[in-house]
SERO-4910 file (N, C-alpha, C, O; in steps of 0.05 Angstrom, whole numbers):
BEGIN
 pado doro    nc1    nc2    nc3   cac1   cac2   cac3    cc1    cc2    cc3    oc1    oc2    oc3
  Unk    A   -920    -64   5385   -942    -45   5387   -932    -20   5402   -940      3   5394
  Unk    A   -916    -24   5422   -905     -1   5437   -888     17   5420   -890     42   5421
  Unk    A   -872      5   5402   -855     20   5384   -872     36   5364   -866     59   5358
  Unk    A   -893     23   5355   -911     36   5336   -925     60   5349   -927     81   5337
  Unk    A   -934     56   5374   -947     78   5388   -927    101   5393   -935    124   5390
  Unk    A   -903     95   5401   -883    116   5405   -876    130   5380   -872    155   5380
  Unk    A   -875    116   5357   -870    128   5331   -893    147   5324   -889    169   5314
  Unk    A   -918    139   5329   -941    155   5324   -941    180   5341   -946    202   5331
  Unk    A   -934    178   5366   -933    201   5384   -910    220   5375   -914    244   5374
  Unk    A   -887    208   5368   -864    224   5359   -871    240   5334   -865    264   5332
  Unk    A   -883    227   5314   -890    241   5289   -911    263   5294   -909    284   5283
  Unk    A   -931    257   5311   -952    277   5317   -940    302   5331   -946    324   5323
  Unk    A   -923    297   5351   -911    320   5365   -893    336   5347   -894    360   5346
  Unk    A   -877    322   5331   -858    335   5312   -873    352   5292   -865    374   5285
  Unk    A   -895    341   5281   -911    356   5261   -923    381   5273   -921    403   5261
  Unk    A   -935    379   5296   -948    402   5309   -927    424   5315   -933    448   5311
  Unk    A   -904    416   5326   -884    436   5333   -872    449   5309   -869    473   5308
  Unk    A   -865    433   5288   -853    444   5264   -872    462   5250   -864    484   5240
  Unk    A   -898    455   5248   -918    471   5235   -922    498   5250   -923    519   5237
  Unk    A   -923    496   5276   -926    520   5292   -902    539   5290   -905    563   5288
  Unk    A   -878    527   5290   -854    542   5288   -852    556   5261   -842    579   5259
  Unk    A   -862    543   5240   -863    555   5213   -882    579   5213   -876    600   5201
  Unk    A   -905    575   5225   -925    597   5226   -915    621   5242   -921    644   5236
  Unk    A   -899    615   5263   -888    636   5280   -863    648   5269   -851    666   5281
  Unk    A   -854    638   5246   -829    648   5233   -804    641   5248   -783    654   5245
  Unk    A   -806    621   5266   -782    611   5279   -765    594   5261   -741    591   5264
  Unk    A   -779    580   5242   -766    563   5222   -775    571   5194   -798    578   5190
  Unk    A   -756    570   5175   -763    574   5147   -776    548   5137   -779    529   5153
  Unk    A   -784    547   5112   -796    523   5101   -777    500   5103   -785    478   5112
  Unk    A   -752    504   5094   -733    482   5095   -726    475   5124   -722    451   5130
  Unk    A   -726    495   5142   -720    490   5170   -743    474   5183   -737    457   5200
  Unk    A   -768    479   5175   -790    464   5186   -790    435   5178   -796    417   5193
  Unk    A   -783    430   5152   -781    402   5142   -759    387   5157   -763    365   5167
  Unk    A   -735    400   5159   -713    387   5173   -720    384   5203   -713    363   5215
  Unk    A   -732    404   5214   -739    403   5242   -759    381   5248   -758    368   5269
  Unk    A   -778    376   5230   -797    355   5234   -783    327   5236   -789    312   5255
  Unk    A   -765    322   5218   -751    296   5219   -733    293   5243   -732    272   5255
  Unk    A   -720    315   5250   -702    314   5274   -718    310   5299   -711    293   5316
  Unk    A   -740    324   5302   -756    322   5327   -770    294   5328   -771    282   5350
  Unk    A   -779    285   5306   -792    258   5306   -772    237   5314   -778    219   5330
  Unk    A   -747    239   5304   -726    220   5311   -720    221   5341   -718    200   5354
  Unk    A   -717    245   5352   -711    248   5381   -733    236   5398   -727    221   5417
  Unk    A   -758    242   5393   -780    233   5410   -784    203   5407   -792    189   5425
  Unk    A   -778    192   5383   -781    163   5379   -760    148   5395   -766    127   5407
  Unk    A   -735    157   5395   -714    143   5409   -717    145   5439   -713    126   5454
  Unk    A   -726    169   5449   -729    172   5478   -741    200   5484   -732    220   5473
  Unk    A   -760    200   5502   -773    226   5509   -754    245   5522   -757    269   5520
  Unk    A   -733    235   5536   -713    252   5548   -698    268   5527   -692    292   5530
  Unk    A   -692    255   5504   -678    268   5482   -696    289   5470   -687    311   5462
  Unk    A   -722    282   5467   -741    302   5456   -744    326   5474   -747    348   5465
  Unk    A   -743    320   5501   -746    342   5520   -723    362   5519   -727    386   5520
  Unk    A   -699    351   5516   -675    369   5513   -677    386   5488   -671    409   5488
  Unk    A   -685    373   5466   -688    387   5441   -708    409   5443   -704    432   5434
  Unk    A   -731    403   5455   -752    424   5459   -743    446   5477   -749    469   5473
  Unk    A   -729    439   5499   -719    459   5517   -701    479   5503   -702    503   5507
  Unk    A   -684    468   5486   -666    485   5470   -682    501   5450   -678    526   5448
  Unk    A   -699    488   5435   -713    502   5413   -731    524   5423   -730    547   5413
  Unk    A   -748    518   5443   -767    538   5453   -753    561   5468   -761    585   5464
  Unk    A   -734    555   5484   -721    576   5499   -704    594   5481   -704    619   5483
  Unk    A   -690    582   5462   -673    598   5444   -691    614   5424   -684    637   5418
  Unk    A   -713    602   5415   -731    617   5397   -743    641   5411   -746    662   5399
  Unk    A   -751    637   5436   -763    659   5452   -743    682   5456   -750    706   5453
  Unk    A   -718    675   5462   -697    695   5466   -690    709   5440   -683    733   5440
  Unk    A   -690    694   5418   -684    706   5392   -704    728   5385   -697    748   5372
  Unk    A   -729    725   5394   -750    745   5388   -750    768   5407   -764    788   5403
  Unk    A   -734    767   5429   -733    789   5448   -716    812   5436   -695    807   5425
  Unk    A   -726    836   5440   -710    860   5431   -704    860   5402   -682    868   5394
  Unk    A   -723    851   5385   -717    849   5357   -710    875   5343   -693    876   5326
  Unk    A   -722    897   5352   -716    923   5340   -688    931   5345   -674    942   5328
  Unk    A   -678    926   5370   -651    932   5377   -631    914   5362   -610    924   5352
  Unk    A   -638    889   5360   -620    870   5345   -619    877   5316   -598    873   5303
  Unk    A   -641    887   5305   -641    895   5276   -620    916   5270   -608    916   5248
  Unk    A   -615    934   5289   -596    955   5285   -567    945   5288   -548    959   5280
  Unk    A   -563    921   5300   -536    911   5305   -529    889   5286   -506    888   5275
  Unk    A   -547    870   5281   -541    846   5266   -547    850   5236   -571    855   5229
  Unk    A   -527    849   5218   -532    853   5190   -547    829   5177   -558    832   5155
  Unk    A   -548    806   5191   -562    783   5180   -587    777   5195   -597    754   5196
  Unk    A   -598    798   5207   -622    795   5223   -646    785   5206   -650    795   5184
  Unk    A   -660    765   5217   -684    755   5204   -707    756   5224   -704    747   5247
  Unk    A   -730    765   5215   -754    767   5232   -760    740   5244   -765    720   5230
  Unk    A   -761    739   5271   -769    714   5285   -746    694   5286   -749    673   5299
  Unk    A   -724    699   5274   -701    680   5274   -700    665   5248   -679    663   5235
  Unk    A   -723    652   5241   -726    637   5216   -701    619   5210   -687    624   5190
  Unk    A   -696    600   5226   -674    582   5221   -680    564   5197   -702    553   5195
  Unk    A   -660    561   5179   -664    544   5156   -653    516   5162   -644    510   5184
  Unk    A   -653    499   5142   -646    471   5146   -616    468   5154   -609    450   5169
  Unk    A   -599    486   5143   -571    484   5151   -567    490   5180   -552    476   5194
  Unk    A   -581    511   5190   -579    517   5219   -591    496   5236   -581    490   5258
  Unk    A   -613    484   5227   -626    462   5243   -606    439   5245   -603    428   5267
  Unk    A   -594    431   5223   -575    408   5224   -549    415   5238   -537    398   5251
  Unk    A   -541    440   5237   -516    449   5251   -521    447   5281   -502    442   5296
  Unk    A   -546    451   5289   -552    451   5318   -563    424   5328   -568    421   5352
  Unk    A   -568    405   5310   -579    380   5319   -568    356   5304   -575    333   5310
  Unk    A   -551    360   5284   -541    338   5268   -525    318   5283   -529    294   5281
  Unk    A   -506    328   5300   -489    310   5315   -506    294   5335   -502    270   5338
  Unk    A   -524    307   5348   -542    294   5368   -559    273   5354   -563    251   5365
  Unk    A   -568    278   5330   -584    259   5315   -569    233   5309   -580    211   5312
  Unk    A   -544    236   5302   -527    213   5296   -522    197   5322   -523    173   5323
  Unk    A   -518    212   5344   -512    199   5370   -537    183   5380   -534    161   5390
  Unk    A   -561    195   5377   -584    180   5388   -592    156   5371   -604    138   5381
  Unk    A   -585    157   5345   -589    133   5329   -571    111   5339   -580     88   5341
  Unk    A   -546    118   5345   -527     98   5357   -538     87   5383   -536     63   5389
  Unk    A   -549    105   5400   -560     97   5426   -583     78   5422   -586     58   5436
  Unk    A   -601     85   5403   -624     68   5398   -616     40   5389   -629     20   5397
  Unk    A   -596     38   5372   -586     12   5363   -574     -4   5386   -580    -28   5389
  Unk    A   -558      9   5402   -544     -5   5424   -563    -13   5447   -559    -34   5459
  Unk    A   -583      4   5452   -602     -2   5474   -626    -18   5465   -642    -27   5482
  Unk    A   -628    -22   5439   -652    -36   5427   -678    -22   5436   -698    -35   5441
  Unk    A   -677      4   5437   -701     20   5442   -707     23   5472   -728     36   5478
  Unk    A   -691     13   5490   -696     15   5518   -684     41   5529   -663     50   5520
  Unk    A   -698     53   5549   -689     78   5561   -670     71   5584   -678     59   5604
  Unk    A   -644     77   5581   -624     70   5600   -616     93   5618   -616    116   5610
  Unk    A   -608     86   5643   -597    106   5662   -568    110   5655   -555     93   5643
  Unk    A   -557    132   5665   -529    137   5662   -514    120   5683   -517    124   5707
  Unk    A   -500    100   5674   -487     81   5692   -463     68   5676   -467     49   5661
  Unk    A   -440     78   5681   -416     68   5666   -409     40   5673   -395     26   5658
  Unk    A   -417     31   5697   -411      3   5704   -427    -17   5688   -418    -38   5681
  Unk    A   -452     -9   5682   -470    -26   5666   -463    -24   5637   -461    -44   5623
  Unk    A   -459      1   5627   -452      5   5598   -437     31   5595   -450     52   5593
  Unk    A   -411     30   5594   -395     55   5591   -400     69   5564   -400     93   5562
  Unk    A   -405     53   5543   -409     65   5516   -435     80   5515   -436    103   5506
  Unk    A   -457     68   5525   -483     82   5525   -482    107   5543   -493    127   5535
  Unk    A   -469    105   5566   -467    128   5584   -452    151   5571   -460    174   5573
  Unk    A   -430    144   5557   -415    166   5544   -430    178   5521   -428    202   5516
  Unk    A   -446    161   5506   -461    172   5484   -484    190   5494   -489    212   5482
  Unk    A   -498    182   5515   -519    199   5527   -506    225   5537   -518    246   5534
  Unk    A   -483    223   5550   -469    246   5559   -463    266   5537   -464    290   5540
  Unk    A   -455    255   5514   -449    271   5491   -473    287   5481   -471    310   5473
  Unk    A   -497    274   5482   -521    287   5474   -528    310   5493   -536    332   5485
  Unk    A   -524    305   5519   -529    326   5539   -510    349   5535   -518    372   5535
  Unk    A   -484    343   5529   -465    364   5524   -472    380   5498   -469    404   5497
  Unk    A   -482    365   5479   -490    377   5453   -511    399   5457   -507    422   5449
  Unk    A   -533    393   5471   -554    412   5474   -548    433   5495   -558    456   5493
  Unk    A   -531    427   5514   -522    447   5533   -505    468   5519   -508    492   5524
  Unk    A   -489    459   5501   -472    478   5485   -490    495   5467   -486    520   5466
  Unk    A   -508    483   5452   -526    498   5435   -542    519   5450   -544    542   5442
  Unk    A   -553    510   5472   -570    529   5488   -552    551   5501   -560    574   5501
  Unk    A   -529    543   5511   -511    562   5523   -502    584   5503   -502    607   5510
  Unk    A   -495    575   5480   -486    594   5459   -508    613   5451   -504    638   5449
  Unk    A   -532    603   5448   -555    619   5440   -563    639   5462   -566    663   5456
  Unk    A   -566    629   5486   -573    647   5508   -552    669   5512   -559    693   5516
  Unk    A   -527    661   5510   -505    680   5514   -506    702   5493   -503    725   5499
  Unk    A   -510    694   5468   -511    713   5446   -535    731   5447   -533    756   5445
  Unk    A   -559    719   5451   -584    734   5450   -587    753   5473   -598    775   5470
  Unk    A   -578    745   5497   -581    762   5521   -557    781   5523   -559    804   5533
  Unk    A   -534    772   5515   -510    788   5516   -512    813   5499   -503    835   5507
  Unk    A   -524    810   5475   -525    832   5457   -546    853   5466   -545    877   5458
  Unk    A   -564    845   5484   -584    863   5494   -576    876   5521   -588    895   5530
  Unk    A   -554    866   5533   -546    876   5558   -532    903   5555   -525    911   5533
  Unk    A   -529    917   5577   -516    943   5577   -485    940   5579   -470    959   5576
  Unk    A   -476    915   5583   -448    910   5585   -434    916   5559   -445    910   5537
  Unk    A   -410    927   5560   -393    930   5536   -378    904   5532   -362    896   5549
  Unk    A   -382    890   5509   -368    865   5505   -338    868   5503   -328    888   5494
  Unk    A   -324    847   5512   -295    847   5510   -287    822   5494   -298    800   5497
  Unk    A   -267    825   5476   -257    802   5461   -245    782   5479   -228    789   5495
  Unk    A   -253    757   5478   -245    737   5497   -215    731   5497   -204    721   5517
  Unk    A   -202    737   5475   -173    731   5472   -156    753   5483   -133    748   5492
  Unk    A   -165    778   5482   -148    801   5491   -161    817   5513   -148    833   5526
  Unk    A   -187    813   5518   -203    828   5537   -206    858   5530   -213    874   5547
  Unk    A   -199    865   5505   -204    892   5496   -233    896   5489   -246    878   5479
  Unk    A   -244    920   5495   -272    925   5488   -275    926   5458   -258    936   5443
  Unk    A   -298    914   5449   -305    913   5420   -334    921   5417   -349    922   5436
  Unk    A   -341    926   5392   -369    933   5386   -387    908   5389   -379    886   5386
  Unk    A   -412    914   5396   -432    892   5399   -435    878   5372   -437    891   5351
  Unk    A   -437    852   5373   -439    837   5348   -413    825   5338   -412    810   5319
  Unk    A   -391    833   5352   -365    822   5345   -363    793   5353   -368    786   5376
  Unk    A   -354    776   5335   -351    748   5341   -329    745   5362   -307    756   5359
  Unk    A   -335    730   5384   -315    726   5405   -317    747   5427   -302    747   5446
  Unk    A   -336    766   5424   -340    786   5445   -358    774   5467   -378    762   5461
  Unk    A   -350    777   5492   -365    765   5514   -372    787   5535   -359    808   5537
  Unk    A   -394    782   5549   -403    799   5571   -409    783   5595   -412    758   5594
  Unk    A   -410    796   5619   -417    781   5643   -445    769   5641   -450    747   5649
  Unk    A   -463    785   5629   -491    775   5625   -491    750   5608   -505    730   5614
  Unk    A   -475    751   5586   -474    728   5568   -463    703   5581   -473    681   5576
  Unk    A   -442    706   5598   -430    683   5611   -449    670   5631   -452    646   5631
  Unk    A   -463    687   5646   -483    676   5665   -506    663   5651   -516    643   5659
  Unk    A   -514    675   5628   -536    664   5612   -529    636   5601   -545    618   5600
  Unk    A   -503    633   5593   -494    607   5582   -496    585   5603   -505    563   5598
  Unk    A   -488    591   5628   -490    572   5650   -519    565   5656   -526    542   5659
  Unk    A   -536    585   5657   -565    581   5662   -578    564   5640   -594    547   5646
  Unk    A   -569    569   5616   -580    554   5593   -573    524   5595   -590    507   5589
  Unk    A   -549    519   5603   -541    491   5607   -557    477   5629   -564    454   5626
  Unk    A   -562    491   5650   -577    479   5672   -606    472   5663   -617    453   5673
  Unk    A   -617    488   5646   -644    482   5635   -644    456   5620   -663    440   5622
  Unk    A   -623    451   5605   -621    426   5590   -619    403   5610   -632    382   5606
  Unk    A   -602    406   5630   -599    385   5650   -624    379   5665   -631    356   5669
  Unk    A   -639    400   5672   -665    396   5686   -685    381   5668   -700    364   5678
  Unk    A   -686    388   5643   -705    375   5625   -699    346   5622   -717    329   5621
  Unk    A   -673    339   5621   -665    310   5620   -673    295   5645   -684    274   5644
  Unk    A   -666    307   5668   -671    294   5694   -701    291   5699   -710    270   5707
  Unk    A   -717    312   5695   -745    311   5701   -760    291   5684   -777    277   5694
  Unk    A   -753    289   5658   -766    269   5642   -757    241   5649   -772    221   5647
  Unk    A   -732    239   5659   -721    213   5666   -735    202   5691   -735    177   5694
  Unk    A   -747    219   5707   -761    209   5731   -785    191   5723   -792    173   5738
  Unk    A   -796    196   5700   -820    181   5692   -815    160   5670   -832    143   5665
  Unk    A   -791    162   5658   -786    144   5635   -765    123   5640   -762    104   5625
  Unk    A   -749    126   5662   -728    107   5667   -731     95   5696   -742    108   5714
  Unk    A   -721     71   5699   -721     57   5725   -693     50   5732   -679     35   5718
  Unk    A   -683     62   5755   -656     57   5764   -656     47   5792   -675     51   5807
  Unk    A   -634     35   5800   -630     28   5828   -627     55   5844   -621     75   5832
  Unk    A   -633     54   5870   -634     79   5885   -608     95   5885   -609    119   5882
  Unk    A   -585     81   5887   -560     95   5886   -554    107   5859   -542    129   5857
  Unk    A   -561     93   5838   -557    103   5810   -577    126   5805   -570    145   5791
  Unk    A   -601    123   5815   -621    144   5811   -613    171   5822   -616    191   5808
  Unk    A   -602    171   5846   -593    196   5858   -570    209   5842   -568    233   5841
  Unk    A   -553    192   5831   -530    203   5816   -539    217   5790   -525    234   5779
  Unk    A   -564    210   5780   -574    222   5756   -577    253   5760   -576    268   5740
  Unk    A   -581    261   5785   -584    289   5791   -559    306   5784   -561    330   5781
  Unk    A   -536    292   5783   -511    306   5776   -511    316   5747   -493    331   5740
  Unk    A   -530    307   5731   -532    316   5704   -536    347   5703   -525    360   5685
  Unk    A   -550    357   5723   -556    387   5723   -530    403   5725   -526    420   5708
  Unk    A   -512    398   5745   -488    414   5746   -469    408   5722   -455    426   5713
  Unk    A   -469    383   5713   -453    377   5689   -462    392   5665   -446    404   5650
  Unk    A   -488    393   5661   -500    408   5638   -495    438   5641   -490    452   5621
  Unk    A   -496    448   5666   -490    476   5671   -462    483   5662   -457    503   5648
  Unk    A   -442    467   5670   -415    471   5662   -411    467   5632   -395    482   5619
  Unk    A   -426    449   5620   -424    444   5591   -434    469   5576   -423    476   5555
  Unk    A   -456    481   5586   -466    505   5573   -446    528   5574   -442    542   5554
  Unk    A   -433    531   5597   -412    551   5600   -388    545   5583   -377    562   5569
  Unk    A   -379    520   5583   -356    511   5568   -361    515   5538   -343    524   5523
  Unk    A   -384    507   5529   -391    509   5501   -391    538   5491   -381    544   5469
  Unk    A   -401    556   5508   -401    584   5501   -373    595   5499   -367    611   5481
  Unk    A   -356    587   5517   -328    596   5517   -313    586   5492   -299    601   5479
  Unk    A   -317    561   5486   -304    549   5462   -314    564   5437   -298    571   5419
  Unk    A   -340    569   5436   -352    583   5413   -340    611   5410   -333    620   5388
  Unk    A   -336    625   5433   -325    652   5433   -295    651   5424   -287    669   5409
  Unk    A   -280    631   5434   -252    629   5426   -249    624   5396   -232    636   5383
  Unk    A   -266    607   5385   -265    601   5357   -274    626   5341   -262    633   5320
  Unk    A   -295    640   5351   -304    664   5338   -284    686   5337   -282    701   5317
  Unk    A   -268    688   5358   -248    710   5360   -224    704   5343   -210    723   5335
  Unk    A   -219    679   5337   -194    672   5323   -198    663   5294   -182    670   5277
  Unk    A   -218    647   5290   -222    634   5263   -246    645   5248   -251    636   5225
  Unk    A   -260    664   5259   -284    676   5246   -279    706   5243   -273    719   5263
  Unk    A   -282    716   5219   -276    744   5214   -298    762   5226   -321    757   5224
  Unk    A   -288    785   5237   -306    806   5245   -294    833   5236   -270    838   5239
  Unk    A   -311    849   5224   -301    875   5215   -324    895   5215   -347    888   5216
  Unk    A   -316    921   5215   -337    942   5216   -340    954   5189   -321    965   5177
  Unk    A   -364    953   5178   -370    964   5152   -377    994   5154   -396   1001   5169
  Unk    A   -362   1011   5140   -366   1040   5142   -391   1049   5127   -401   1071   5133
  Unk    A   -402   1032   5109   -426   1039   5095   -451   1031   5110   -469   1047   5114
  Unk    A   -451   1006   5120   -474    996   5134   -474   1004   5164   -494   1002   5177
  Unk    A   -450   1012   5173   -447   1020   5201   -454    998   5220   -466   1002   5241
  Unk    A   -445    974   5213   -450    950   5229   -426    932   5228   -409    934   5210
  Unk    A   -424    914   5248   -403    893   5248   -413    871   5229   -435    861   5231
  Unk    A   -395    864   5211   -402    843   5191   -382    820   5193   -360    823   5205
  Unk    A   -389    797   5181   -373    773   5184   -357    767   5158   -345    745   5157
  Unk    A   -356    785   5139   -341    780   5115   -325    805   5108   -334    827   5111
  Unk    A   -300    801   5099   -283    823   5091   -293    837   5066   -307    824   5050
  Unk    A   -285    861   5061   -293    876   5038   -278    903   5036   -264    910   5055
  Unk    A   -281    917   5014   -266    943   5011   -274    964   5031   -259    982   5037
  Unk    A   -299    962   5041   -308    983   5060   -308    972   5089   -320    984   5107
  Unk    A   -295    949   5093   -296    936   5119   -268    938   5133   -248    930   5121
  Unk    A   -268    948   5157   -244    949   5173   -243    926   5192   -262    922   5208
  Unk    A   -222    910   5191   -220    885   5207   -219    892   5237   -205    910   5245
  Unk    A   -235    877   5252   -234    879   5281   -218    856   5293   -200    860   5310
  Unk    A   -225    831   5284   -212    808   5295   -218    783   5278   -236    784   5261
  Unk    A   -202    762   5282   -208    736   5270   -199    733   5241   -198    753   5226
  Unk    A   -193    709   5233   -187    702   5206   -212    692   5192   -230    681   5205
  Unk    A   -213    696   5166   -237    688   5151   -235    658   5143   -232    651   5119
  Unk    A   -237    641   5163   -234    612   5159   -260    598   5163   -268    581   5147
  Unk    A   -274    603   5185   -299    590   5192   -322    610   5191   -319    633   5199
  Unk    A   -346    601   5182   -369    618   5185   -383    611   5211   -374    594   5226
  Unk    A   -406    623   5216   -420    619   5241   -429    590   5245   -427    579   5267
  Unk    A   -439    578   5224   -449    550   5226   -426    531   5232   -429    512   5247
  Unk    A   -402    536   5220   -379    519   5224   -369    523   5253   -361    503   5265
  Unk    A   -369    547   5263   -360    552   5290   -379    537   5310   -370    525   5329
  Unk    A   -405    539   5305   -424    524   5322   -419    494   5321   -420    481   5342
  Unk    A   -414    484   5297   -410    455   5294   -385    446   5309   -387    426   5323
  Unk    A   -363    460   5307   -339    452   5321   -342    455   5351   -333    437   5366
  Unk    A   -354    476   5360   -358    480   5389   -376    458   5401   -371    449   5423
  Unk    A   -397    451   5386   -415    429   5395   -399    403   5396   -402    388   5415
  Unk    A   -383    398   5375   -368    373   5374   -349    370   5398   -348    349   5411
  Unk    A   -335    392   5404   -316    391   5426   -330    389   5453   -321    374   5471
  Unk    A   -352    404   5457   -366    403   5482   -379    376   5486   -379    366   5509
  Unk    A   -390    364   5465   -401    337   5467   -380    317   5476   -386    300   5492
  Unk    A   -356    320   5465   -335    301   5472   -327    304   5501   -324    284   5516
  Unk    A   -323    329   5510   -315    333   5538   -336    324   5558   -330    312   5578
  Unk    A   -362    329   5551   -384    321   5569   -386    290   5569   -393    278   5590
  Unk    A   -381    278   5546   -382    249   5545   -361    237   5563   -367    218   5578
  Unk    A   -337    247   5563   -316    237   5581   -323    242   5610   -318    225   5627
  Unk    A   -334    266   5616   -341    272   5644   -362    252   5654   -360    243   5677
  Unk    A   -383    246   5638   -404    228   5647   -393    200   5650   -402    185   5667
  Unk    A   -374    192   5633   -362    166   5635   -348    161   5662   -348    140   5673
  Unk    A   -335    182   5672   -321    180   5697   -338    186   5722   -332    176   5744
  Unk    A   -359    202   5719   -376    209   5742   -397    189   5748   -403    184   5771
  Unk    A   -409    177   5727   -432    159   5731   -423    129   5731   -440    112   5735
***
């Protein structure tokens, strides 16, 4: 009965959020459908996982809508409200969804504390999910706030100044935003854990270390994303559109990067690497 009730709660929350996000143009039709299933899965497996997903989704969606007129003049792929489609939803939640299914199977639906002595595998998997959303949030906050800052971005590989919108361009504002974004994910995990998990006193206090770990994961994820963007993702200036674009063409002058990965692929790889590093960190710390 408890599982059925949790499923009912998960489906209800997921439907309300997905429908509202569609009405607010934060998600396209396909994005809302994909988002519904992803959110329902997260909340069913554990409210802490749902909290991290919501912290990422709401904070990133809010920042995406900030300064839209200014972003419209810079971003050639600008969409009103963000309107993430199913590909973007899965690129930002697909790995985590696979991980939490594995956690659900291994824990038999029980909410476990981070404790490598009790279960190193479960601890590392939960750590990977924390790293996943810290990376997603860090990259989004860094991009959305960095592009609005007065700082002139510098290419992370050469530190030369580049035009705003260049893949791999970083600013001080963006770097600080990435760290702050990671801490938000850590806080959401810890605060929900206070009411959903039961740990021994010494293990309970160690759970607070999730916040600094998530902060570093947000920063690390943003740096990895920028390095990939600067080297494996094309950036060029279009003389016709007068904007930085991500595809080569006859009117495009190359700024940086090879045309190997697109933005979704860069996000996927950076999430994968950050999840792995955070998983290892949690295995040794907890």
